[in-house]
C-alpha positions in Angstrom: 193.0 -63.3 -158.2 192.1 -59.6 -158.7 194.5 -56.6 -158.8 193.9 -53.9 -156.2 195.8 -50.7 -155.8 197.4 -50.1 -152.4 199.6 -47.3 -151.0 202.5 -49.5 -151.7 201.5 -50.1 -155.4 199.4 -52.6 -157.2 199.0 -55.9 -155.3 197.3 -59.3 -156.1 194.4 -60.2 -153.9 193.0 -63.7 -153.5 189.3 -63.9 -154.4 189.0 -67.7 -153.8 191.4 -70.7 -153.7 190.1 -73.3 -156.3 192.3 -76.1 -155.0 194.0 -78.5 -157.4 192.2 -78.6 -160.7 193.2 -81.3 -163.2 195.7 -80.3 -165.9 194.2 -79.3 -169.3 195.0 -77.5 -172.5 195.1 -73.7 -173.0 191.8 -73.8 -174.9 190.1 -75.9 -172.3 191.3 -73.6 -169.5 189.8 -70.6 -171.4 186.6 -72.4 -171.9 186.4 -73.2 -168.2 187.1 -69.6 -167.4 184.3 -68.2 -169.7 181.9 -70.8 -168.3 182.6 -69.7 -164.6 182.3 -66.1 -165.5 178.9 -66.7 -167.3 177.6 -68.7 -164.3 178.7 -66.0 -161.8 176.6 -63.3 -163.7 173.6 -65.5 -163.9 173.9 -67.2 -167.2 174.1 -70.8 -167.9 172.4 -71.8 -164.6 171.2 -75.2 -166.0 174.2 -77.6 -165.5 174.3 -80.9 -167.1 175.5 -84.0 -165.5 178.9 -83.8 -167.3 182.2 -83.7 -165.6 183.0 -80.2 -166.7 179.6 -78.9 -165.6 179.9 -80.4 -162.2 183.4 -78.7 -161.9 182.0 -75.3 -162.9 179.2 -75.7 -160.4 181.5 -76.5 -157.6 183.8 -73.6 -158.4 180.8 -71.2 -158.6 179.3 -72.3 -155.3 182.7 -71.9 -153.6 183.1 -68.3 -154.9 179.6 -67.4 -153.8 180.1 -68.8 -150.3 183.3 -66.7 -150.1 181.5 -63.6 -151.3 178.7 -64.2 -148.7 181.3 -64.5 -146.0 180.7 -68.3 -145.4 183.8 -70.4 -144.6 183.9 -73.5 -146.7 184.1 -77.0 -145.0 187.7 -77.3 -146.0 189.7 -74.0 -146.7 193.2 -74.4 -145.9 194.1 -70.8 -146.4 191.9 -69.7 -143.6 192.9 -72.6 -141.1 194.3 -71.4 -137.9 196.1 -74.7 -136.8 197.7 -77.1 -139.2 200.1 -80.0 -138.6 203.4 -79.6 -140.4 206.0 -82.2 -141.2 209.1 -80.4 -140.0 211.7 -82.7 -141.5 210.1 -82.0 -145.0 210.1 -78.2 -144.8 212.0 -76.5 -147.5 212.4 -73.1 -149.1 212.5 -72.2 -152.9 212.7 -69.4 -155.2 215.0 -67.1 -153.4 215.3 -63.6 -154.9 217.3 -60.5 -154.0 215.0 -58.0 -152.4 216.9 -55.4 -150.3 218.3 -53.1 -153.0 215.3 -53.2 -155.3 213.0 -52.5 -152.2 214.9 -49.3 -151.5 214.8 -48.4 -155.1 211.1 -49.1 -155.5 210.3 -47.0 -152.4 212.3 -44.0 -153.7 210.7 -44.5 -157.1 207.3 -44.1 -155.4 208.5 -41.4 -153.2 209.5 -39.2 -156.1 206.2 -40.0 -157.7 207.7 -41.4 -160.9 204.9 -43.9 -161.3 202.3 -41.0 -161.3 204.4 -38.9 -163.6 204.7 -41.7 -166.1 201.0 -42.5 -165.8 200.2 -38.8 -166.5 202.3 -39.1 -169.6 199.8 -41.7 -170.9 202.1 -44.8 -170.4 200.4 -48.2 -169.6 200.8 -50.0 -166.3 202.9 -52.7 -168.1 205.3 -50.1 -169.6 205.6 -48.2 -166.3 206.6 -51.5 -164.6 209.2 -52.2 -167.3 210.7 -48.7 -167.0 210.8 -49.0 -163.2 212.7 -52.3 -163.6 215.1 -50.8 -166.1 215.8 -47.7 -163.9 216.4 -49.8 -160.8 218.8 -52.1 -162.8 220.8 -48.9 -163.6 220.7 -48.0 -160.0 221.7 -51.5 -158.6 223.5 -53.7 -161.1 223.8 -52.0 -164.6 223.3 -54.4 -167.4 222.8 -53.9 -171.3 219.1 -54.1 -172.2 219.6 -57.7 -173.6 220.8 -58.9 -170.2 218.2 -57.2 -168.0 215.5 -59.8 -168.2 217.7 -62.4 -166.5 218.7 -59.8 -163.8 215.0 -58.9 -163.2 214.1 -62.6 -162.7 216.9 -62.9 -160.1 215.2 -60.1 -158.0 212.0 -59.8 -156.1 210.7 -57.1 -158.6 208.0 -59.4 -159.9 206.7 -59.8 -156.3 206.8 -56.1 -155.6 205.3 -54.9 -158.9 202.8 -57.7 -159.2 204.0 -58.6 -162.6 205.0 -61.8 -164.2 208.5 -61.5 -165.7 209.0 -65.3 -166.3 208.7 -64.8 -170.1 210.2 -61.3 -170.3 212.5 -60.8 -173.4 214.6 -57.7 -174.3 212.2 -56.8 -177.1 209.6 -55.7 -174.5 212.2 -53.5 -172.9 213.0 -51.8 -176.3 209.4 -51.2 -177.0 209.1 -49.6 -173.5 212.0 -47.4 -174.4 210.4 -46.4 -177.7 207.1 -45.5 -175.8 208.8 -43.2 -173.3 211.0 -41.4 -175.8 208.5 -38.7 -176.9 207.8 -37.7 -173.1 211.3 -37.4 -171.8 211.2 -33.6 -171.4 207.8 -33.6 -169.8 208.8 -36.3 -167.4 212.0 -34.6 -166.5 210.4 -31.3 -165.8 207.6 -32.8 -163.7 210.3 -34.8 -161.7 212.3 -31.7 -161.0 209.2 -29.9 -159.8 208.2 -32.8 -157.6 211.8 -32.9 -156.0 211.8 -29.2 -155.4 208.6 -29.4 -153.3 209.5 -32.7 -151.6 212.9 -31.6 -150.5 212.4 -27.9 -150.4 215.3 -27.4 -152.8 217.0 -24.0 -153.7 216.7 -22.7 -157.2 218.9 -19.5 -157.0 222.1 -21.2 -158.2 222.6 -23.7 -161.2 225.6 -25.7 -162.2 226.2 -26.6 -165.8 228.7 -29.0 -167.2 229.3 -31.4 -170.1 230.6 -35.0 -170.6 231.0 -37.4 -173.4 230.0 -41.0 -173.8 231.3 -43.2 -176.6 229.8 -46.0 -178.9 230.9 -49.5 -179.4 230.5 -49.7 -183.3 230.1 -47.1 -186.0 226.7 -45.9 -184.9 225.7 -45.0 -188.6 222.1 -44.6 -187.8 222.7 -41.8 -185.2 223.3 -38.4 -186.6 224.7 -37.1 -183.3 227.4 -39.7 -183.2 230.6 -37.8 -184.0 234.2 -37.8 -183.2 235.4 -35.1 -181.0 237.3 -34.3 -177.9 236.8 -37.3 -175.7 236.7 -37.1 -172.0 236.8 -40.9 -171.9 240.2 -41.0 -173.7 238.6 -42.8 -176.5 239.3 -40.7 -179.6 239.0 -43.8 -181.8 235.2 -44.0 -181.1 232.3 -41.9 -182.1 230.6 -40.2 -179.2 227.8 -37.9 -178.1 227.9 -35.1 -175.6 225.7 -35.0 -172.4 224.8 -31.5 -171.1 223.6 -31.6 -167.5 222.2 -28.8 -165.2 222.1 -29.6 -161.5 221.0 -27.5 -158.5 223.1 -27.0 -155.3 222.0 -30.2 -153.9 222.9 -32.2 -156.9 219.4 -33.0 -158.3 219.4 -32.9 -162.1 217.2 -30.2 -163.6 217.6 -31.0 -167.2 219.9 -32.8 -169.6 220.4 -32.6 -173.4 222.2 -35.1 -175.8 224.3 -33.2 -178.3 226.4 -33.9 -181.2 229.8 -35.4 -180.3 231.9 -32.7 -182.0 230.2 -29.6 -180.5 232.5 -27.3 -178.7 231.7 -26.7 -175.0 231.4 -22.9 -175.4 228.9 -23.3 -178.1 226.3 -25.0 -175.9 225.5 -22.6 -173.2 222.9 -20.4 -175.0 220.8 -23.4 -176.1 220.8 -24.9 -172.5 219.8 -21.5 -171.1 216.9 -21.3 -173.5 215.8 -24.8 -172.4 216.1 -23.8 -168.8 213.9 -20.7 -169.4 211.3 -22.8 -171.3 211.1 -25.8 -169.1 212.1 -24.6 -165.6 211.5 -20.8 -165.7 214.7 -18.7 -165.3 214.4 -15.7 -163.1 216.5 -12.5 -163.1 219.3 -12.6 -160.5 219.8 -16.2 -160.5 223.5 -17.4 -160.7 225.0 -19.9 -163.3 228.3 -21.6 -162.3 230.3 -23.1 -165.2 233.8 -24.4 -165.6 236.6 -22.8 -167.6 235.7 -24.5 -170.9 232.7 -22.2 -171.1 234.4 -19.0 -169.7 234.4 -17.3 -173.0 233.6 -13.6 -173.4 230.5 -14.3 -175.6 229.1 -16.7 -173.0 229.5 -14.2 -170.2 227.8 -11.6 -172.3 225.0 -14.1 -173.0 224.4 -14.5 -169.3 224.3 -10.8 -168.7 221.9 -10.0 -171.5 219.2 -7.7 -170.2 216.5 -10.2 -171.1 218.2 -12.9 -169.0 219.7 -10.8 -166.2 221.8 -13.7 -164.9 224.9 -13.7 -162.8 227.9 -16.0 -163.4 230.8 -17.6 -161.5 233.5 -19.1 -163.7 237.0 -20.3 -163.4 239.4 -18.5 -165.7 241.7 -20.2 -168.1 245.3 -20.6 -167.1 246.4 -17.9 -169.5 244.0 -15.4 -168.1 245.0 -16.4 -164.6 248.6 -15.6 -165.4 247.6 -12.1 -166.7 245.9 -11.3 -163.3 248.6 -12.8 -161.0 250.4 -9.4 -160.9 247.4 -8.0 -159.1 247.9 -10.6 -156.4 251.7 -10.4 -155.9 251.0 -9.2 -152.3 250.4 -12.6 -150.7 249.3 -11.0 -147.4 245.6 -10.7 -146.5 244.5 -14.2 -147.6 241.6 -15.8 -145.7 241.9 -19.6 -144.9 238.9 -21.9 -145.6 238.8 -25.5 -144.3 237.7 -27.9 -147.1 235.7 -30.8 -145.6 236.3 -34.1 -147.4 233.6 -35.1 -149.9 231.2 -37.7 -148.6 231.6 -39.7 -151.7 235.4 -39.9 -151.4 236.4 -41.4 -148.0 240.0 -41.2 -149.0 240.0 -37.4 -149.4 241.8 -35.6 -146.6 240.8 -32.3 -145.0 242.6 -29.5 -146.7 243.1 -25.7 -146.2 242.3 -23.3 -149.0 243.6 -19.8 -149.0 241.4 -17.2 -150.8 241.9 -13.5 -151.6 239.4 -11.1 -153.2 240.1 -8.3 -155.7 237.6 -6.2 -157.6 238.4 -4.7 -161.0 236.3 -3.2 -163.8 232.9 -4.1 -162.1 233.9 -7.8 -161.7 235.2 -9.7 -158.6 238.3 -12.0 -158.9 239.1 -14.5 -156.2 242.5 -16.1 -156.1 242.4 -19.5 -154.5 245.4 -21.5 -153.4 244.9 -25.2 -152.7 247.4 -27.2 -150.7 246.2 -30.3 -152.5 247.0 -28.9 -156.0 250.4 -27.4 -155.0 252.5 -30.5 -155.6 250.9 -31.0 -159.0 251.4 -27.4 -160.0 254.9 -27.4 -158.8 255.8 -30.5 -160.8 254.2 -28.9 -164.1 256.1 -25.6 -163.4 259.4 -27.2 -162.9 259.0 -29.3 -166.0 258.1 -26.2 -167.9 261.1 -24.4 -166.5 263.4 -27.2 -167.6 262.1 -27.0 -171.2 262.3 -23.2 -171.2 266.0 -23.3 -170.3 266.7 -26.0 -172.9 265.0 -23.8 -175.6 266.9 -20.8 -174.4 270.2 -22.6 -174.5 269.4 -23.8 -178.1 268.5 -20.3 -179.2 271.8 -19.1 -177.6 273.8 -21.7 -179.5 272.1 -20.6 -182.8 273.1 -16.9 -182.2 276.7 -17.9 -181.3 277.1 -20.1 -184.3 275.8 -17.3 -186.6 272.8 -19.3 -187.8 270.5 -16.5 -186.5 271.7 -12.9 -186.7 268.9 -10.7 -187.7 267.7 -8.9 -184.6 264.1 -9.0 -185.7 264.3 -12.7 -186.2 265.9 -13.1 -182.8 263.1 -11.1 -181.2 260.5 -13.2 -182.9 262.2 -16.4 -181.6 262.2 -14.9 -178.1 258.6 -14.1 -178.4 257.7 -17.6 -179.5 259.5 -19.1 -176.5 257.7 -16.7 -174.1 254.4 -17.7 -175.6 255.3 -21.4 -175.3 256.0 -21.2 -171.7 253.9 -18.4 -170.1 253.8 -20.0 -166.6 257.5 -19.7 -166.1 258.7 -17.1 -168.8 257.1 -14.3 -166.8 259.9 -14.4 -164.1 262.7 -14.7 -166.6 264.4 -11.6 -168.0 265.2 -12.6 -171.6 266.8 -10.0 -173.9 269.2 -9.5 -176.9 271.6 -6.6 -176.8 271.9 -5.5 -180.5 275.0 -3.3 -180.0 276.9 -6.0 -178.1 275.2 -8.8 -180.2 274.7 -10.6 -176.9 271.8 -12.9 -175.9 271.1 -13.2 -172.1 268.5 -14.7 -169.9 268.4 -14.2 -166.1 265.8 -15.5 -163.6 264.1 -13.0 -161.3 264.5 -14.9 -157.9 261.9 -12.9 -156.1 259.3 -13.4 -158.8 260.2 -17.2 -158.9 259.6 -17.4 -155.1 256.4 -15.7 -155.5 255.4 -18.2 -158.3 256.4 -21.0 -155.9 254.0 -19.6 -153.3 251.3 -19.5 -155.9 251.5 -23.1 -156.9 248.2 -24.8 -156.6 246.4 -21.5 -157.4 243.3 -20.9 -159.6 241.4 -17.7 -160.3 237.5 -17.4 -160.1 235.6 -14.6 -161.8 232.1 -13.3 -161.1 230.0 -10.3 -161.7 228.5 -10.4 -158.3 229.9 -8.0 -155.8 227.8 -9.0 -152.8 229.7 -12.1 -152.1 232.8 -12.7 -150.0 235.8 -14.6 -151.2 234.9 -17.6 -149.2 231.3 -17.4 -150.6 232.5 -17.4 -154.2 234.8 -20.3 -153.6 232.2 -22.3 -152.0 229.7 -21.7 -154.8 232.3 -22.7 -157.3 233.2 -25.9 -155.4 229.5 -26.9 -155.6 230.2 -27.4 -159.4 231.7 -30.7 -158.3 228.1 -31.9 -157.8 227.7 -31.8 -161.6 231.1 -33.5 -162.0 230.1 -36.1 -159.4 226.8 -36.7 -161.3 228.7 -37.4 -164.5 231.0 -39.9 -162.6 228.0 -41.7 -161.2 226.1 -41.7 -164.4 229.0 -42.9 -166.5 230.6 -45.5 -164.1 228.3 -46.8 -161.3 225.1 -46.3 -163.4 226.9 -47.5 -166.6 225.9 -45.1 -169.2 229.1 -46.0 -171.1 229.8 -47.5 -173.5 226.6 -47.2 -175.5 225.7 -50.3 -177.6 222.6 -48.8 -179.2 223.0 -47.3 -182.7 219.5 -45.8 -183.3 219.4 -42.1 -182.0 216.1 -42.4 -180.2 217.3 -45.5 -178.2 220.6 -43.8 -177.4 218.7 -40.7 -176.0 216.3 -43.0 -174.0 219.3 -45.0 -172.7 220.9 -41.9 -171.3 217.6 -40.7 -170.0 217.0 -43.9 -168.0 220.5 -43.4 -166.5 219.5 -39.8 -165.6 216.3 -41.2 -163.8 218.5 -43.6 -161.9 220.7 -40.7 -160.8 217.6 -38.9 -159.5 217.0 -41.9 -157.2 220.7 -42.0 -156.2 220.7 -38.3 -155.2 217.5 -38.7 -153.2 218.9 -41.7 -151.4 222.2 -40.1 -150.6 220.5 -36.7 -149.6 218.3 -38.6 -147.1 221.5 -40.0 -145.6 223.4 -36.7 -145.7 220.5 -34.8 -143.9 221.2 -37.3 -141.0 225.0 -36.8 -141.3 225.5 -40.1 -142.5 228.2 -40.3 -145.3 227.9 -43.8 -146.4 227.6 -44.3 -150.2 224.7 -46.1 -152.0 227.3 -48.6 -153.3 228.1 -49.7 -149.7 224.4 -49.9 -148.5 223.5 -51.7 -151.7 226.0 -54.5 -151.0 224.8 -54.8 -147.5 221.2 -55.1 -148.4 221.8 -57.9 -151.0 221.3 -60.6 -148.3 217.8 -59.5 -147.5 215.7 -61.8 -149.8 212.3 -63.1 -150.6 211.7 -66.7 -150.8 208.9 -69.3 -150.6 208.5 -71.5 -147.6 207.3 -74.9 -148.4 205.3 -76.5 -145.6 204.1 -80.1 -146.1 201.2 -81.1 -143.8 200.2 -84.5 -142.4 197.2 -84.6 -144.6 199.3 -84.6 -147.7 198.5 -81.0 -148.6 201.3 -78.5 -149.0 201.2 -74.8 -147.9 203.5 -72.4 -149.7 204.0 -69.0 -148.1 205.8 -66.4 -150.3 207.4 -63.7 -148.0 210.6 -61.9 -147.2 213.2 -63.1 -144.8 213.5 -61.4 -141.4 215.7 -58.4 -141.8 219.0 -58.5 -139.9 220.1 -55.6 -137.6 222.1 -54.1 -140.5 219.2 -54.2 -142.8 216.9 -52.6 -140.2 219.4 -49.9 -139.5 219.6 -48.9 -143.2 215.8 -49.1 -143.6 215.4 -46.8 -140.6 217.9 -44.3 -142.0 216.1 -44.1 -145.3 212.6 -44.0 -143.5 211.6 -47.2 -145.3 209.2 -50.0 -143.8 211.2 -53.2 -143.6 208.2 -55.3 -144.8 209.2 -55.9 -148.5 205.9 -57.7 -149.6 202.7 -58.9 -148.0 203.0 -62.7 -147.3 201.0 -64.7 -149.8 199.7 -68.3 -149.2 198.9 -71.0 -151.7 197.7 -74.5 -151.1 198.4 -77.7 -153.1 195.8 -80.5 -152.4 197.1 -84.1 -152.0 196.7 -86.2 -155.1 193.9 -88.7 -154.9 194.9 -92.4 -155.4 193.3 -93.8 -158.6 
């Protein structure tokens, strides 16, 4: 066999079929190989009459005839007609091929093999990294369980690699080799995707998530206890910062210490964007309310950056601006189309209204989906407010609280505790009459009821309509969706590694898998197909590669390694993804009949 490079990747080409050679030890095999090689280049032409020399001479003559274009007297691999014993036909070595075929094609389409090669990684390491990333995409396993999964798929046939003796140590070494090149690979991949899909780079979306550890992770300085989005405050964690474009393709990621506050990360990420991607003045960054701090907004507007921002305000800030939107007339209605990744989401209507103040634009958005949730929260707070007011009233009546200043402070604390509902209650203490009263302003409460489900967006751009601003902010869900996919379907959590470099690489491989996932789903969405990758993956599992065993009437056995005929569902998916349904080139091997003694 010899390895040749084809447009579909490295393939094994048969130089000559040697037939059935007698069994021998490893040292004898090596000796035979060296003698054949020497004979082919003109050395050792004088053969003795020994059995081994006769065998070498027969092999050399067969190879030379093949090189000269001559057909040997008996070469089963080139026979056009053979007689098969149909009752003895069997199949063997069935391997799952459909999902890994799709993943491999998109791996090549994004040029990941070339990018890894330019980083100086060997062919063996590139193949192992491809297998690890496809595992994340298809059926995530911890690294120690990946070799068994790889052997159950047709990856060995596709990559031209032998995984029969693959152990997890080889995967760990591959992770260690790719670790220093992560940033270079990520930047090159982002540039490749931008040119391949003609992606927009005027708007960036930035968000963070956390992923936790099983164990103490003592060898990882980034592993800290902090605010856990996974509801695992008992575990150490790291933060993952991710920037995506409007199509959901990741641009860069960073693994941060687990106790870093969200608002403290923006400046460093902007510096990374400027260094690795090249920020330009006038680009817009969309962030969630966790980073809507004054210092972060000033950071974005710094003259040397010249960036715009769109943020969601905090609840307390929203309440301060609600007075400007008390007039509920003049709202525009926007129809929100269900997310393609959530088939159970219903179409909803969003009402948006724009207000400009102090050089900034504020957009009040009212969502029908959030109204019931907000109403329940507001009613719960109102019940608790009334309970606290009644308790304060009893304290005043019983003479346990008599000083007017102390009473005023108690009223202030209650208002501060329940800002959502206290704004439409008139709470006062009459010093002369020594009387404490609280009355609800019915009109303001009715207005508050109408504002259930509302949130406030803020931007320094004045060239956008209310609907434009809302739609930009809704694209932030691309980053949130990326985290959901990376953490659950692509299984970045929990992290079982304890060494910092391995943890960072573990997350990096999940990010690469997400690149493939976005590319697959964008290809479908461009054709208005909203099926998820999980659905397609399950349908493709029945497309397999196997070996067809064909015994002949001469006693020889022909084995053909090939893919099964794709079913209509398989062909439809391949056509949608612009993929050739031929998984591998068929390969034939012959086994000669055993001679009777």
